[in-house]
C-alpha positions in Angstrom: 0.0 0.0 0.2 1.3 3.2 -0.8 1.2 6.3 1.4 -1.1 8.3 -1.2 -3.7 5.4 -0.8 -3.0 4.8 3.0 -4.2 8.6 3.7 -6.9 8.8 0.9 -8.7 5.2 2.3 -8.4 6.5 6.1 -9.7 10.4 5.1 -12.6 8.5 3.0 -13.3 6.1 5.7 -13.7 9.2 7.9 -16.0 11.6 6.3 -17.9 9.2 4.1 -18.3 6.2 6.7 -17.4 7.5 10.4 -19.2 10.6 11.0 -21.9 10.7 8.8 -23.0 7.9 10.9 -22.8 9.9 14.0 -24.3 12.8 12.8 -27.6 10.9 12.1 -27.8 9.8 15.9 -28.6 13.8 16.6 -31.2 13.9 18.4 -33.1 17.3 17.3 -34.5 18.3 20.7 -31.1 18.1 22.0 -27.7 16.1 22.4 -27.3 12.6 20.6 -29.1 9.1 21.3 -28.0 6.9 23.3 -27.6 3.8 21.6 -27.7 1.8 18.2 -27.3 -1.6 17.5 -25.1 -3.9 15.6 -26.8 -3.1 12.3 -27.3 0.5 13.2 -31.0 0.7 14.3 -31.1 3.6 16.9 -32.7 3.0 20.4 -34.4 6.0 20.4 -35.2 5.6 24.6 -31.5 4.5 25.9 -30.0 6.0 28.2 -27.0 8.4 27.7 -23.5 8.0 29.0 -21.3 10.9 29.7 -18.2 9.3 27.8 -20.1 8.7 24.7 -21.5 12.3 24.3 -18.0 14.1 25.8 -16.2 11.9 22.9 -18.9 13.0 20.6 -18.2 16.6 21.8 -14.2 16.0 20.7 -14.9 14.0 17.7 -16.8 16.7 16.0 -14.7 19.4 17.3 -11.2 17.9 16.3 -12.8 17.1 13.0 -13.6 20.4 12.4 -10.5 21.6 13.4 -8.8 19.4 10.6 -11.4 20.5 8.0 -12.4 23.8 8.7 -14.8 24.1 5.7 -17.1 21.7 7.0 -19.3 23.7 9.2 -21.9 20.7 9.7 -18.9 19.6 12.0 -19.0 22.9 14.4 -22.7 22.6 14.4 -22.7 19.5 15.9 -20.1 19.9 18.2 -21.9 22.7 19.4 -25.3 20.9 19.6 -23.7 18.3 21.8 -21.6 20.7 23.9 -25.1 22.7 24.8 -26.8 19.2 26.1 -23.6 18.4 28.0 -23.6 21.5 29.8 -27.0 21.3 30.9 -27.9 17.7 31.5 -24.4 16.2 32.5 -22.8 18.8 34.3 -23.5 18.7 38.4 -25.2 22.8 38.5 -25.0 21.9 42.5 -22.3 19.7 43.4 -19.8 20.4 40.4 -18.4 17.5 37.7 -20.3 15.8 35.5 -22.6 12.8 36.2 -22.2 9.2 34.6 -25.8 9.2 32.9 -29.1 11.0 32.1 -31.7 9.1 30.7 -33.5 9.8 27.1 -35.1 12.9 28.6 -32.0 14.4 30.2 -33.0 13.7 33.5 -29.7 12.3 35.5 -29.6 8.4 36.2 -26.2 7.6 37.2 -25.1 10.4 39.5 -21.4 8.8 40.4 -18.2 10.6 39.6 -16.2 8.8 37.6 -12.3 10.2 37.5 -12.6 8.9 34.0 -15.5 10.7 33.0 -14.4 14.1 34.7 -11.2 13.7 32.2 -13.1 13.1 28.9 -15.3 16.2 30.1 -12.3 18.4 30.4 -10.6 16.9 27.2 -13.7 17.6 24.7 -14.7 21.0 26.1 -11.3 22.3 25.5 -11.1 20.6 22.2 -14.6 22.3 21.4 -13.0 25.7 22.8 -9.6 25.2 20.5 -12.0 25.6 17.6 -14.9 27.9 18.6 -13.2 30.0 21.3 -16.6 29.4 22.8 -15.8 31.2 26.6 -18.4 29.1 28.5 -16.4 25.8 27.3 -12.9 26.9 28.4 -14.8 28.1 31.8 -16.6 24.5 32.1 -13.3 22.3 31.2 -11.1 24.6 34.3 -14.0 24.1 36.8 -13.6 20.6 36.3 -9.8 20.5 36.7 -10.3 22.7 40.0 -13.2 20.2 40.8 -10.8 17.1 40.0 -7.5 18.7 41.9 -10.0 19.5 45.0 -12.2 16.3 45.4 -10.0 13.3 43.5 -6.4 14.2 44.1 -4.3 12.0 46.5 -2.4 14.6 48.2 -0.4 11.4 50.4 0.2 8.6 48.0 0.0 11.1 44.8 -2.4 10.4 41.9 -6.3 10.6 42.0 -9.2 8.6 43.4 -10.8 6.2 40.8 -14.5 7.5 41.6 -16.4 9.1 44.3 -20.4 9.7 44.9 -22.1 12.8 43.5 -21.5 14.8 47.0 -17.7 13.6 46.7 -18.0 11.3 49.1 -16.4 7.9 49.1 -17.9 4.6 47.3 -18.0 1.2 48.0 -17.9 0.2 44.3 -15.3 2.4 42.3 -15.0 0.4 39.2 -15.5 1.8 35.6 -17.5 -0.9 34.1 -18.6 -4.6 34.6 -15.0 -5.4 32.6 -12.9 -3.8 35.5 -12.1 -4.8 39.4 -13.0 -2.2 42.2 -9.6 -0.6 42.6 -9.0 2.6 44.2 -6.7 3.9 41.1 -6.4 2.7 37.5 -4.0 2.6 34.7 -7.1 3.7 32.4 -8.7 6.8 34.5 -4.7 7.8 35.0 -3.9 7.8 31.1 -7.3 9.6 30.1 -6.7 12.5 33.1 -3.1 12.7 31.8 -4.9 13.2 28.2 -7.1 15.7 29.1 -4.8 17.7 31.2 -2.4 17.9 28.1 -5.2 19.0 25.9 -6.6 22.1 28.3 -2.7 23.2 28.7 -2.6 24.1 25.4 -5.4 26.6 25.3 -4.9 27.4 29.0 -1.4 27.3 30.0 -1.9 27.6 33.7 1.1 26.9 35.8 -0.5 24.4 38.4 -1.7 22.7 35.1 1.4 21.7 33.4 3.0 20.9 37.4 0.1 18.0 37.1 0.8 17.0 33.6 4.5 16.5 34.6 3.5 14.7 37.5 1.2 12.0 35.6 4.0 11.5 33.3 5.9 10.5 36.1 3.2 8.0 37.6 2.7 6.6 34.1 6.6 5.4 34.2 7.4 5.1 37.5 4.6 3.5 39.0 1.9 1.8 36.1 4.2 0.8 33.5 5.9 -2.6 34.4 9.9 -3.0 34.1 8.4 -5.4 30.8 7.0 -2.3 29.4 3.3 -3.6 29.7 0.9 -1.5 31.6 -0.1 -2.8 35.3 -3.9 -2.2 35.2 -5.0 -1.8 39.0 -3.6 -0.6 42.3 -4.6 -0.1 45.7 -4.3 3.5 47.2 -1.0 3.3 47.8 0.0 2.4 44.5 0.6 -1.3 45.4 -0.4 -3.4 42.0 -3.5 -5.4 42.1 -4.0 -8.2 40.0 -4.8 -7.6 36.5 -4.1 -8.7 32.8 -2.0 -7.4 29.6 -3.8 -4.9 27.7 -2.1 -4.7 24.3 -4.2 -2.2 23.1 -3.7 0.4 26.2 0.0 -0.6 25.8 0.0 0.7 22.4 -2.1 3.4 22.9 -0.1 5.0 25.7 3.3 4.6 23.9 1.7 7.2 21.9 -0.3 9.3 24.0 2.3 9.5 26.3 4.8 11.2 24.0 1.6 13.3 22.7 1.5 14.6 26.3 5.0 15.7 26.8 5.3 17.5 23.5 2.1 19.2 24.5 4.0 20.7 27.3 6.8 22.2 24.8 9.4 21.1 27.2 12.3 19.1 25.6 13.3 17.4 29.1 10.0 15.8 29.6 9.7 14.5 26.3 13.1 12.9 26.6 12.3 11.3 29.6 8.9 10.0 28.1 10.7 8.6 24.9 12.7 5.4 26.3 9.4 4.4 28.3 6.9 5.5 24.9 9.6 3.0 22.9 9.5 0.3 25.4 5.4 0.5 25.7 5.1 0.3 22.0 7.2 -2.8 21.7 5.0 -4.3 24.4 1.8 -3.6 22.7 3.0 -4.9 19.8 3.3 -8.7 21.4 -0.2 -8.8 20.4 -0.2 -8.3 16.8 -1.0 -11.5 14.6 0.5 -11.9 10.9 -2.9 -10.2 9.6 -2.1 -7.1 11.1 -4.8 -7.5 13.7 -4.0 -6.7 17.6 -5.4 -9.2 20.0 -7.5 -7.8 22.8 -5.6 -8.5 25.9 -4.2 -11.7 28.1 -6.4 -12.2 31.1 -5.0 -12.5 34.7 -4.8 -16.4 34.6 -2.9 -16.3 31.4 -5.7 -17.0 28.9 -6.1 -15.0 26.0 -9.2 -13.0 24.5 -8.4 -13.1 20.8 -11.3 -10.7 20.0 -10.1 -7.9 17.7 -11.9 -5.2 19.2 -12.5 -1.9 17.4 -10.4 0.7 19.5 -7.4 -2.0 19.7 -7.0 -2.2 16.3 -7.3 1.9 15.6 -4.6 2.4 18.4 -2.1 0.1 16.7 -2.3 2.1 13.6 -1.5 5.3 15.6 1.0 3.8 18.0 2.9 2.0 15.1 2.9 5.0 12.9 4.4 7.4 16.0 6.9 4.4 16.7 7.8 5.0 13.2 8.1 8.7 13.3 9.2 9.8 16.7 10.6 6.7 18.1 13.1 5.0 15.4 11.1 1.8 14.9 11.6 1.4 11.0 8.8 -1.0 10.6 6.0 0.7 12.5 4.9 2.4 9.1 4.6 -0.8 7.4 2.4 -2.5 10.9 0.3 0.6 10.9 -0.2 0.5 7.3 -1.4 -3.7 8.0 -3.1 -3.0 10.6 -5.4 -0.3 8.4 -6.0 -2.7 5.7 -7.7 -5.3 8.5 -9.7 -2.9 9.6 -10.7 -2.0 6.3 -11.3 -5.3 5.1 -13.2 -6.6 8.1 -14.5 -3.9 10.9 -15.3 -1.1 8.6 -19.0 -1.8 7.9 -19.4 -0.3 4.4 -23.1 -0.6 4.0 -24.8 0.6 7.5 -21.9 2.9 8.4 -19.2 3.1 11.3 -17.1 0.2 12.6 -18.4 -3.1 14.5 -17.4 -3.5 17.9 -15.1 -6.4 17.1 -14.0 -9.4 14.7 -14.6 -12.2 17.0 -12.2 -15.1 17.0 -13.7 -17.2 14.5 -13.7 -14.3 12.0 -17.2 -13.1 12.2 -18.1 -9.7 13.1 -19.7 -9.1 16.8 -23.3 -8.5 15.8 -24.5 -8.5 19.6 -22.3 -5.6 21.0 -23.8 -2.4 20.2 -22.6 0.0 17.2 -23.0 3.0 19.5 -23.3 3.0 23.2 -22.1 3.9 26.7 -18.4 2.7 25.3 -18.7 2.6 21.5 -17.9 6.1 20.5 -16.3 8.5 17.5 -13.3 8.6 19.6 -10.9 6.2 18.9 -11.6 5.5 15.1 -12.1 9.3 14.7 -8.6 10.4 16.3 -7.0 7.1 14.4 -8.2 8.8 10.9 -6.8 12.5 12.3 -3.8 11.3 13.2 -2.7 9.3 10.2 -3.6 12.6 8.1 -1.7 14.5 10.5 1.8 12.2 11.1 2.3 12.2 7.6 
């Protein structure tokens, strides 16, 4: 595959397959519908998750930033942002709820660290392209809430989840796939991403300090000597049982370097670069000869060999960054092979978007939703935009 073909295929997929699907998910009454099944059929009465809605804001904002002539992307981002601030932001206690129902009434009011991070990420990106002062104000307010309520001033890092009033919760697990842990790799990674994105539009001194601290936590506590990421921790940063997430390894390899770049600090970049290379190689242990990447190795050693959409997207970006910024010469070839697998297997050319996964028998997952609490236009939109930017 030539570079020109790679770029054209990726742009076509973004503008003709991914984003049109999400534009059709827009609720004219406000916000976006909460779920669509594997065939693309919308469930108009489904609850609406904070992660999906924040990622919709981010995706259309970032797409407009790349294609400023496509005003429909900015309109969609604004439509999502207005609903988000009205319905997901807790105007009494601060922070953002986990979910609302289809009418916008609050449903699950817990405050996950992960969701605060994605709200900051989304609102700061929307501010970048719109200069909407309210979006920046909301993002900065959330930063201050996280620092006040979630930060562990004794052990470092941040608590995984709190109740609506920021009191402690017994169960802090992010999803049914995760264990109940005081601190997790996943939430710290995406808080790092959010803080770094906010810093690019609001260069506050304390915020810069926190980005640098999160990078240190990533390399000093979360990453194992093998380059694989440890997934769960107690409050004192002692690791808890967890498997190997190849997708998170390869995602963190490039994302940590991008966050270091955001600080415009050569020392930070030089500190993170060797760790990024180690994580990239660790993630690529999950690559298969057909260009796909398996999901994870479970704590007992068994493999989950499904090829989940987000893992394949991160394989493209992570290997592309490894080629461009880490001196891994075969990274671009691996990225193109991963894209070819996505194009030929995961992309639903008829109904739009990508399937959740390709199952170990080679069939698409027709049970998991194409849009929902976790299936969002984030990993694949970001992949496309990264490909178009790296070359």
